[in-house]
PAVEX-611000 format. One record per residue (C-alpha): residue number from 1; residue in three letters; x, y, z. Coordinates in pm, whole numbers. Layout:
BEGIN
{node NUM, ala, {X, Y, Z}}
...
end
This chain:
BEGIN
{node 1, met, {-3568, 9397, -3042}}
{node 2, ser, {-3618, 9577, -2703}}
{node 3, phe, {-3888, 9469, -2504}}
{node 4, ile, {-4004, 9844, -2426}}
{node 5, asn, {-3968, 9936, -2802}}
{node 6, glu, {-4126, 10229, -2922}}
{node 7, asp, {-4430, 10058, -3052}}
{node 8, phe, {-4502, 9871, -2731}}
{node 9, met, {-4875, 9786, -2688}}
{node 10, leu, {-4923, 9947, -3006}}
{node 11, his, {-5099, 9686, -3224}}
{node 12, ser, {-5224, 9879, -3546}}
{node 13, glu, {-5081, 10127, -3780}}
{node 14, ala, {-5360, 10362, -3659}}
{node 15, ala, {-5229, 10325, -3309}}
{node 16, lys, {-4893, 10386, -3386}}
{node 17, lys, {-4962, 10726, -3577}}
{node 18, leu, {-5199, 10832, -3289}}
{node 19, tyr, {-4951, 10766, -3046}}
{node 20, his, {-4636, 10921, -3173}}
{node 21, glu, {-4781, 11209, -3353}}
{node 22, his, {-5004, 11330, -3039}}
{node 23, ala, {-4998, 11132, -2712}}
{node 24, glu, {-4633, 11082, -2663}}
{node 25, lys, {-4552, 11467, -2677}}
{node 26, met, {-4836, 11594, -2440}}
{node 27, pro, {-4723, 11701, -2088}}
{node 28, ile, {-4851, 11568, -1782}}
{node 29, ile, {-5112, 11699, -1533}}
{node 30, asp, {-5094, 11471, -1255}}
{node 31, tyr, {-5420, 11581, -1088}}
{node 32, his, {-5426, 11306, -793}}
{node 33, cys, {-5132, 11169, -644}}
{node 34, his, {-4984, 11085, -291}}
{node 35, leu, {-4630, 11222, -338}}
{node 36, ile, {-4503, 11361, -13}}
{node 37, pro, {-4491, 11753, -44}}
{node 38, lys, {-4164, 11775, 194}}
{node 39, met, {-3972, 11510, -12}}
{node 40, ile, {-4017, 11724, -302}}
{node 41, ala, {-3946, 12054, -97}}
{node 42, asp, {-3636, 11906, 41}}
{node 43, asn, {-3544, 11811, -302}}
{node 44, his, {-3500, 11435, -158}}
{node 45, lys, {-3192, 11224, -265}}
{node 46, phe, {-3282, 10885, -239}}
{node 47, lys, {-3036, 10649, -67}}
{node 48, asn, {-3077, 10365, -321}}
{node 49, ile, {-3329, 10196, -562}}
{node 50, thr, {-3495, 9995, -278}}
{node 51, glu, {-3626, 10325, -111}}
{node 52, leu, {-3722, 10472, -454}}
{node 53, met, {-3912, 10188, -628}}
{node 54, leu, {-4029, 9971, -312}}
{node 55, gly, {-4045, 10197, -45}}
{node 56, gly, {-4434, 10250, 10}}
{node 57, asp, {-4550, 10068, -285}}
{node 58, his, {-4827, 9837, -142}}
{node 59, tyr, {-4875, 9728, -509}}
{node 60, lys, {-4559, 9562, -518}}
{node 61, trp, {-4586, 9448, -168}}
{node 62, arg, {-4900, 9239, -212}}
{node 63, ala, {-4717, 9066, -538}}
{node 64, met, {-4421, 8977, -292}}
{node 65, arg, {-4656, 8824, -53}}
{node 66, ser, {-4848, 8625, -309}}
{node 67, ala, {-4496, 8472, -407}}
{node 68, gly, {-4437, 8374, -45}}
{node 69, val, {-4152, 8650, 30}}
{node 70, asp, {-4143, 8667, 425}}
{node 71, glu, {-4236, 9023, 549}}
{node 72, lys, {-3893, 9105, 667}}
{node 73, tyr, {-3814, 9142, 293}}
{node 74, ile, {-4118, 9355, 237}}
{node 75, thr, {-4173, 9583, 525}}
{node 76, gly, {-3938, 9421, 773}}
{node 77, asp, {-3571, 9462, 888}}
{node 78, ala, {-3385, 9292, 594}}
{node 79, ser, {-3155, 9519, 412}}
{node 80, asp, {-3248, 9717, 110}}
{node 81, tyr, {-3028, 9509, -102}}
{node 82, asp, {-3189, 9179, 11}}
{node 83, lys, {-3529, 9349, -23}}
{node 84, phe, {-3422, 9444, -390}}
{node 85, met, {-3311, 9093, -466}}
{node 86, lys, {-3606, 8930, -338}}
{node 87, trp, {-3837, 9177, -568}}
{node 88, ala, {-3631, 9069, -859}}
{node 89, glu, {-3714, 8693, -792}}
{node 90, val, {-4049, 8805, -789}}
{node 91, val, {-4084, 9056, -1117}}
{node 92, pro, {-4032, 8740, -1393}}
{node 93, leu, {-4345, 8582, -1197}}
{node 94, cys, {-4574, 8890, -1257}}
{node 95, ile, {-4684, 8780, -1601}}
{node 96, gly, {-5001, 8949, -1690}}
{node 97, asn, {-4985, 9190, -1407}}
{node 98, pro, {-4919, 9570, -1487}}
{node 99, leu, {-4646, 9560, -1235}}
{node 100, tyr, {-4437, 9395, -1508}}
{node 101, his, {-4474, 9665, -1755}}
{node 102, trp, {-4454, 9948, -1519}}
{node 103, met, {-4113, 9809, -1360}}
{node 104, his, {-3967, 9781, -1700}}
{node 105, leu, {-4089, 10131, -1818}}
{node 106, glu, {-3923, 10283, -1501}}
{node 107, leu, {-3624, 10094, -1549}}
{node 108, lys, {-3581, 10208, -1932}}
{node 109, arg, {-3720, 10571, -1886}}
{node 110, phe, {-3529, 10670, -1598}}
{node 111, phe, {-3213, 10477, -1593}}
{node 112, gly, {-3170, 10325, -1928}}
{node 113, ile, {-3200, 9995, -1877}}
{node 114, asp, {-3342, 9800, -2151}}
{node 115, glu, {-3350, 9438, -2091}}
{node 116, pro, {-3585, 9207, -1876}}
{node 117, phe, {-3513, 9237, -1492}}
{node 118, thr, {-3434, 8904, -1355}}
{node 119, pro, {-3249, 8753, -1063}}
{node 120, glu, {-2959, 8702, -1297}}
{node 121, asn, {-2897, 9080, -1379}}
{node 122, ala, {-3037, 9231, -1026}}
{node 123, asp, {-2688, 9308, -929}}
{node 124, met, {-2619, 9498, -1242}}
{node 125, val, {-2970, 9690, -1219}}
{node 126, trp, {-2909, 9751, -842}}
{node 127, asn, {-2522, 9906, -911}}
{node 128, arg, {-2632, 10118, -1212}}
{node 129, cys, {-2948, 10262, -1054}}
{node 130, asn, {-2764, 10331, -732}}
{node 131, glu, {-2470, 10513, -929}}
{node 132, leu, {-2741, 10727, -1084}}
{node 133, leu, {-2933, 10802, -771}}
{node 134, ala, {-2625, 10938, -610}}
{node 135, gln, {-2633, 11234, -859}}
{node 136, asp, {-2814, 11522, -802}}
{node 137, asp, {-3014, 11514, -1131}}
{node 138, phe, {-3195, 11211, -958}}
{node 139, arg, {-3316, 11375, -666}}
{node 140, ala, {-3681, 11428, -633}}
{node 141, arg, {-3763, 11733, -817}}
{node 142, ala, {-3524, 11629, -1109}}
{node 143, leu, {-3748, 11312, -1143}}
{node 144, ile, {-4074, 11485, -1191}}
{node 145, glu, {-3894, 11754, -1423}}
{node 146, arg, {-3771, 11507, -1661}}
{node 147, ser, {-4126, 11323, -1686}}
{node 148, asn, {-4259, 11616, -1845}}
{node 149, val, {-4487, 11722, -1542}}
{node 150, val, {-4645, 12072, -1557}}
{node 151, ala, {-4856, 12024, -1237}}
{node 152, leu, {-4915, 11785, -979}}
{node 153, cys, {-5170, 11777, -700}}
{node 154, thr, {-5090, 11607, -380}}
{node 155, thr, {-5347, 11481, -110}}
{node 156, asp, {-5371, 11702, 204}}
{node 157, asp, {-5544, 11715, 532}}
{node 158, pro, {-5743, 12015, 597}}
{node 159, ala, {-5527, 12099, 898}}
{node 160, asp, {-5207, 12109, 713}}
{node 161, asp, {-5027, 12441, 688}}
{node 162, leu, {-4921, 12392, 353}}
{node 163, cys, {-4564, 12512, 434}}
{node 164, tyr, {-4382, 12320, 157}}
{node 165, his, {-4636, 12371, -109}}
{node 166, lys, {-4557, 12774, -24}}
{node 167, gln, {-4189, 12695, -42}}
{node 168, leu, {-4214, 12550, -363}}
{node 169, arg, {-4407, 12850, -520}}
{node 170, glu, {-4149, 13071, -341}}
{node 171, glu, {-3869, 12898, -482}}
{node 172, gly, {-3996, 12905, -829}}
{node 173, phe, {-4026, 12546, -877}}
{node 174, lys, {-4110, 12513, -1252}}
{node 175, val, {-4390, 12229, -1170}}
{node 176, lys, {-4665, 12346, -1013}}
{node 177, val, {-4720, 12169, -668}}
{node 178, leu, {-5077, 12210, -542}}
{node 179, pro, {-5236, 12095, -255}}
{node 180, thr, {-5562, 11886, -294}}
{node 181, phe, {-5854, 11924, -3}}
{node 182, arg, {-5903, 11573, 171}}
{node 183, pro, {-6129, 11625, 444}}
{node 184, asp, {-6210, 11255, 541}}
{node 185, lys, {-6080, 11282, 905}}
{node 186, ala, {-6363, 11559, 971}}
{node 187, val, {-6652, 11374, 763}}
{node 188, glu, {-6606, 11010, 887}}
{node 189, ile, {-6811, 11062, 1214}}
{node 190, gly, {-6824, 10689, 1292}}
{node 191, lys, {-6437, 10590, 1273}}
{node 192, asp, {-6204, 10596, 1560}}
{node 193, thr, {-6014, 10890, 1441}}
{node 194, phe, {-6286, 11135, 1441}}
{node 195, val, {-6313, 11209, 1814}}
{node 196, pro, {-5912, 11260, 1855}}
{node 197, tyr, {-5928, 11463, 1532}}
{node 198, ile, {-6208, 11715, 1628}}
{node 199, lys, {-6016, 11779, 1962}}
{node 200, asn, {-5718, 11845, 1784}}
{node 201, ile, {-5861, 12101, 1554}}
{node 202, gly, {-6026, 12273, 1866}}
{node 203, val, {-6380, 12278, 1764}}
{node 204, lys, {-6688, 12232, 1998}}
{node 205, ser, {-7012, 12242, 1773}}
{node 206, tyr, {-7116, 12122, 1442}}
{node 207, glu, {-7153, 12487, 1363}}
{node 208, glu, {-6780, 12570, 1453}}
{node 209, leu, {-6663, 12249, 1250}}
{node 210, ser, {-6873, 12392, 917}}
{node 211, lys, {-6703, 12734, 995}}
{node 212, trp, {-6391, 12561, 1039}}
{node 213, ile, {-6435, 12361, 709}}
{node 214, arg, {-6509, 12691, 509}}
{node 215, ser, {-6204, 12878, 655}}
{node 216, arg, {-5978, 12554, 546}}
{node 217, ile, {-6117, 12570, 208}}
{node 218, ala, {-6062, 12936, 174}}
{node 219, phe, {-5699, 12889, 299}}
{node 220, phe, {-5643, 12602, 52}}
{node 221, his, {-5774, 12811, -250}}
{node 222, glu, {-5516, 13083, -139}}
{node 223, asn, {-5276, 12854, -181}}
{node 224, gly, {-5339, 12739, -533}}
{node 225, cys, {-5586, 12440, -452}}
{node 226, arg, {-5860, 12372, -722}}
{node 227, ile, {-5961, 12003, -637}}
{node 228, ser, {-6082, 11806, -338}}
{node 229, asp, {-6110, 11449, -261}}
{node 230, his, {-6349, 11224, -65}}
{node 231, ala, {-6317, 10846, -15}}
{node 232, phe, {-6633, 10661, 65}}
{node 233, glu, {-6682, 10275, 123}}
{node 234, tyr, {-7039, 10380, 33}}
{node 235, val, {-7185, 10694, -85}}
{node 236, pro, {-7364, 10866, 212}}
{node 237, tyr, {-7701, 11018, 209}}
{node 238, ala, {-7971, 11092, 484}}
{node 239, glu, {-8148, 11386, 634}}
{node 240, gly, {-8133, 11443, 1021}}
{node 241, asp, {-7983, 11718, 1259}}
{node 242, ala, {-7607, 11714, 1187}}
{node 243, ser, {-7564, 11931, 1520}}
{node 244, ala, {-7739, 11697, 1736}}
{node 245, val, {-7553, 11418, 1597}}
{node 246, phe, {-7228, 11570, 1631}}
{node 247, thr, {-7277, 11636, 2008}}
{node 248, lys, {-7418, 11303, 2044}}
{node 249, arg, {-7074, 11143, 1906}}
{node 250, met, {-6843, 11392, 2111}}
{node 251, ser, {-7025, 11276, 2432}}
{node 252, gly, {-6913, 10919, 2358}}
{node 253, glu, {-7264, 10792, 2266}}
{node 254, ala, {-7285, 10528, 1977}}
{node 255, leu, {-7433, 10647, 1651}}
{node 256, thr, {-7703, 10490, 1410}}
{node 257, lys, {-7615, 10454, 1074}}
{node 258, gln, {-7876, 10690, 965}}
{node 259, glu, {-7735, 10964, 1203}}
{node 260, glu, {-7370, 10900, 1052}}
{node 261, asp, {-7519, 10961, 713}}
{node 262, ala, {-7720, 11242, 821}}
{node 263, phe, {-7396, 11409, 939}}
{node 264, lys, {-7179, 11329, 652}}
{node 265, thr, {-7476, 11463, 427}}
{node 266, ala, {-7469, 11780, 609}}
{node 267, leu, {-7107, 11850, 610}}
{node 268, leu, {-7062, 11752, 259}}
{node 269, thr, {-7327, 11977, 129}}
{node 270, val, {-7128, 12259, 326}}
{node 271, cys, {-6805, 12122, 139}}
{node 272, ala, {-7009, 12124, -217}}
{node 273, glu, {-7146, 12484, -167}}
{node 274, glu, {-6774, 12620, -111}}
{node 275, tyr, {-6637, 12405, -417}}
{node 276, thr, {-6904, 12535, -645}}
{node 277, arg, {-6855, 12900, -535}}
{node 278, leu, {-6453, 12872, -628}}
{node 279, asp, {-6505, 12632, -913}}
{node 280, trp, {-6335, 12357, -782}}
{node 281, ala, {-6345, 11991, -893}}
{node 282, met, {-6471, 11751, -626}}
{node 283, gln, {-6344, 11379, -672}}
{node 284, met, {-6547, 11078, -506}}
{node 285, his, {-6350, 10763, -472}}
{node 286, ile, {-6595, 10493, -393}}
{node 287, gly, {-6574, 10129, -327}}
{node 288, ala, {-6277, 10027, -127}}
{node 289, leu, {-6289, 9752, 170}}
{node 290, arg, {-5987, 9877, 389}}
{node 291, asn, {-5781, 9721, 650}}
{node 292, asn, {-5908, 9363, 610}}
{node 293, asn, {-5616, 9177, 793}}
{node 294, thr, {-5669, 9280, 1141}}
{node 295, pro, {-5304, 9136, 1253}}
{node 296, met, {-5132, 9317, 974}}
{node 297, phe, {-5290, 9628, 1016}}
{node 298, glu, {-5205, 9645, 1404}}
{node 299, arg, {-4858, 9548, 1308}}
{node 300, leu, {-4797, 9777, 982}}
{node 301, gly, {-5119, 10038, 1003}}
{node 302, pro, {-5316, 10139, 689}}
{node 303, asp, {-5207, 10144, 321}}
{node 304, thr, {-4986, 9857, 353}}
{node 305, gly, {-5137, 9642, 96}}
{node 306, phe, {-5459, 9482, 274}}
{node 307, asp, {-5727, 9668, 113}}
{node 308, ser, {-5947, 9508, -183}}
{node 309, val, {-6276, 9563, -358}}
{node 310, asn, {-6607, 9609, -176}}
{node 311, asp, {-6933, 9521, -370}}
{node 312, leu, {-7232, 9757, -185}}
{node 313, cys, {-7490, 9897, -408}}
{node 314, ile, {-7397, 10265, -491}}
{node 315, ala, {-7661, 10378, -720}}
{node 316, glu, {-7957, 10520, -521}}
{node 317, met, {-7755, 10688, -237}}
{node 318, leu, {-7495, 10841, -504}}
{node 319, ser, {-7801, 10957, -712}}
{node 320, ala, {-7980, 11116, -405}}
{node 321, leu, {-7661, 11294, -301}}
{node 322, leu, {-7562, 11447, -632}}
{node 323, asn, {-7947, 11526, -678}}
{node 324, ser, {-7972, 11713, -332}}
{node 325, phe, {-7669, 11929, -444}}
{node 326, glu, {-7818, 11994, -782}}
{node 327, thr, {-8158, 12071, -628}}
{node 328, lys, {-7973, 12343, -395}}
{node 329, asn, {-7787, 12451, -710}}
{node 330, ile, {-7422, 12371, -573}}
{node 331, leu, {-7330, 12075, -764}}
{node 332, pro, {-6979, 12119, -835}}
{node 333, lys, {-6745, 11981, -1109}}
{node 334, thr, {-6737, 11607, -983}}
{node 335, ile, {-6520, 11297, -1070}}
{node 336, leu, {-6660, 10974, -974}}
{node 337, tyr, {-6425, 10662, -952}}
{node 338, thr, {-6517, 10324, -851}}
{node 339, leu, {-6300, 10035, -730}}
{node 340, asn, {-6543, 9791, -823}}
{node 341, pro, {-6579, 9749, -1208}}
{node 342, lys, {-6941, 9609, -1162}}
{node 343, asp, {-7009, 9982, -1109}}
{node 344, asn, {-6870, 10101, -1445}}
{node 345, tyr, {-7204, 10134, -1572}}
{node 346, val, {-7359, 10305, -1277}}
{node 347, leu, {-7116, 10580, -1265}}
{node 348, ser, {-7082, 10622, -1644}}
{node 349, thr, {-7469, 10678, -1681}}
{node 350, met, {-7494, 10850, -1366}}
{node 351, leu, {-7284, 11147, -1542}}
{node 352, gly, {-7557, 11231, -1814}}
{node 353, asn, {-7813, 11298, -1531}}
{node 354, phe, {-7633, 11602, -1414}}
{node 355, gln, {-7429, 11749, -1706}}
{node 356, lys, {-7450, 12135, -1763}}
{node 357, ala, {-7343, 12384, -1973}}
{node 358, pro, {-7088, 12546, -2047}}
{node 359, thr, {-6839, 12295, -1858}}
{node 360, phe, {-6725, 12028, -2133}}
{node 361, gly, {-6766, 11713, -1902}}
{node 362, lys, {-6890, 11873, -1585}}
{node 363, ile, {-6946, 11542, -1437}}
{node 364, gln, {-6658, 11273, -1500}}
{node 365, phe, {-6621, 10905, -1498}}
{node 366, gly, {-6267, 10903, -1318}}
{node 367, ser, {-5999, 10685, -1477}}
{node 368, ala, {-5949, 10320, -1375}}
{node 369, trp, {-5865, 10346, -1021}}
{node 370, trp, {-5620, 10157, -790}}
{node 371, ile, {-5718, 9784, -853}}
{node 372, asn, {-5864, 9880, -1207}}
{node 373, asp, {-5524, 10047, -1286}}
{node 374, gln, {-5433, 9786, -1568}}
{node 375, arg, {-5474, 9738, -1935}}
{node 376, asp, {-5830, 9566, -1887}}
{node 377, gly, {-5962, 9779, -1619}}
{node 378, met, {-5877, 10097, -1832}}
{node 379, val, {-5986, 9966, -2147}}
{node 380, glu, {-6320, 9854, -1970}}
{node 381, gln, {-6366, 10194, -1806}}
{node 382, met, {-6313, 10373, -2151}}
{node 383, lys, {-6546, 10170, -2322}}
{node 384, ala, {-6814, 10202, -2071}}
{node 385, leu, {-6785, 10582, -2079}}
{node 386, ala, {-6757, 10585, -2475}}
{node 387, asn, {-7093, 10363, -2487}}
{node 388, thr, {-7282, 10586, -2243}}
{node 389, gly, {-7135, 10913, -2260}}
{node 390, leu, {-6846, 11125, -2426}}
{node 391, leu, {-6501, 10982, -2396}}
{node 392, ser, {-6382, 11286, -2590}}
{node 393, ala, {-6452, 11491, -2288}}
{node 394, phe, {-6253, 11243, -2027}}
{node 395, val, {-5972, 11424, -1836}}
{node 396, gly, {-5766, 11105, -1848}}
{node 397, met, {-5499, 10952, -1632}}
{node 398, leu, {-5345, 11044, -1274}}
{node 399, thr, {-5100, 10833, -1103}}
{node 400, asp, {-5230, 10783, -763}}
{node 401, ser, {-4902, 10703, -644}}
{node 402, arg, {-4663, 10769, -368}}
{node 403, ser, {-4361, 10678, -614}}
{node 404, phe, {-4133, 10968, -786}}
{node 405, val, {-4110, 10699, -1097}}
{node 406, ser, {-4443, 10627, -1140}}
{node 407, tyr, {-4490, 10890, -1453}}
{node 408, pro, {-4443, 10603, -1679}}
{node 409, arg, {-4793, 10515, -1586}}
{node 410, his, {-4931, 10792, -1813}}
{node 411, glu, {-4695, 10624, -2097}}
{node 412, tyr, {-4893, 10295, -2042}}
{node 413, phe, {-5230, 10470, -2005}}
{node 414, arg, {-5178, 10658, -2352}}
{node 415, arg, {-5058, 10343, -2520}}
{node 416, ile, {-5365, 10168, -2413}}
{node 417, leu, {-5582, 10475, -2509}}
{node 418, cys, {-5442, 10487, -2875}}
{node 419, asn, {-5439, 10125, -2920}}
{node 420, leu, {-5858, 10133, -2828}}
{node 421, ile, {-5899, 10407, -3037}}
{node 422, gly, {-5670, 10281, -3340}}
{node 423, asp, {-5836, 9955, -3350}}
{node 424, trp, {-6191, 10130, -3394}}
{node 425, val, {-6024, 10327, -3686}}
{node 426, asp, {-5877, 10003, -3826}}
{node 427, lys, {-6218, 9813, -3786}}
{node 428, gly, {-6400, 10110, -4006}}
{node 429, glu, {-6591, 10210, -3687}}
{node 430, tyr, {-6457, 10570, -3702}}
{node 431, pro, {-6320, 10750, -4011}}
{node 432, ala, {-5969, 10815, -4039}}
{node 433, asp, {-5993, 11199, -3986}}
{node 434, trp, {-5660, 11224, -3860}}
{node 435, lys, {-5695, 11577, -3733}}
{node 436, arg, {-6021, 11531, -3565}}
{node 437, leu, {-5869, 11222, -3376}}
{node 438, gly, {-5541, 11370, -3300}}
{node 439, asp, {-5758, 11641, -3111}}
{node 440, ile, {-5948, 11388, -2935}}
{node 441, ile, {-5607, 11199, -2809}}
{node 442, glu, {-5459, 11550, -2711}}
{node 443, gly, {-5766, 11626, -2516}}
{node 444, ile, {-5781, 11313, -2310}}
{node 445, cys, {-5394, 11320, -2249}}
{node 446, tyr, {-5367, 11650, -2142}}
{node 447, lys, {-5604, 11958, -2283}}
{node 448, asn, {-5915, 11854, -2132}}
{node 449, ala, {-5747, 11829, -1781}}
{node 450, glu, {-5600, 12159, -1837}}
{node 451, lys, {-5913, 12325, -1907}}
{node 452, tyr, {-6131, 12146, -1655}}
{node 453, phe, {-5906, 12197, -1330}}
{node 454, asn, {-5802, 12571, -1453}}
{node 455, leu, {-5467, 12521, -1241}}
end
């Protein structure tokens, strides 16, 4: 029997019914990813399976490092063939790691390879995948289309000219490729990147920066953007003179934490006002501890597999920030993500404080993110949301990925979702009302996101 068979991860008749009759057929709205727009616009042709599956994938890199693989086979100058062979040695060791399931889903769904991936068959996999990648229907756009994606949202700096998004729209690419407004470099005043960034965009004061942010939001909106994204180690909130703080920072003086937070609060308030006016959704990713390994950061830079979970207390500051927006009547649709599952109930209960008609699930507890993006993490996120809020209003899964073959993660999520709800039905905890259950499943998989983001 095939390892990735039709009932993979579906452990009850109810789960199988919900998946095969509802979840399986739903299109994908990938509302948060890190695909490179230029690669889509250029319809990139991958030179081999290593570039496609291992390039930039720090999930896999971390597993390889844990297995004692030398860095030259991960990010170094080893040949692509040798890197893939090293990965083949690591995959069978990934028992319990979602990488094992993702790898086999990708091989089956895109390349028709339906057997466990091992060092013994790695040459066959290498050759078959590369033969297919040489064909035009395995270029970047085709990989997206064959995954039943109707829209995807990339992650873009406010200064970006969005030329590739425009190109794709003008060429009539049938998948909507839309930008996401990610202003972290303008908000994070305490980081080393702030002053060079401000100088590069040519603003001289906080007032000019605020005006620039508003203008860039308007520009992104004209180009189809309906979502923003903000990353926080902790959620900032403080009152103070943002203009004075900006001037102090640009003059080279050190800031206190209170001053940094006052500036961030002020600029985030500017953003929230515009998001609300334009009916955008605001994503807040909370709790990553980044660039822990200084030698490797200096060698490889950020986003190379040296980030982990932070354990700060976030409830009071998050509440204060959201409440300040609500008090000003500028709280936009908001999705809250946590990297630390200890905060699942912090976020899942925070939602209920700020829900408002007529939006169905205006404030969302975002999908299990990054390190939580595995079966246990997904189940615990959905159970926390179901226990304290409304799972039926959930906007569901996203890839958060740089890989063009990461879309089976939506299938992985949908199977886990159906298995969870199917289990509740089998235990008699929810009636076998198949029409209503089907509507709930289709909503979480696709329809809730379609309405929420209005793409």
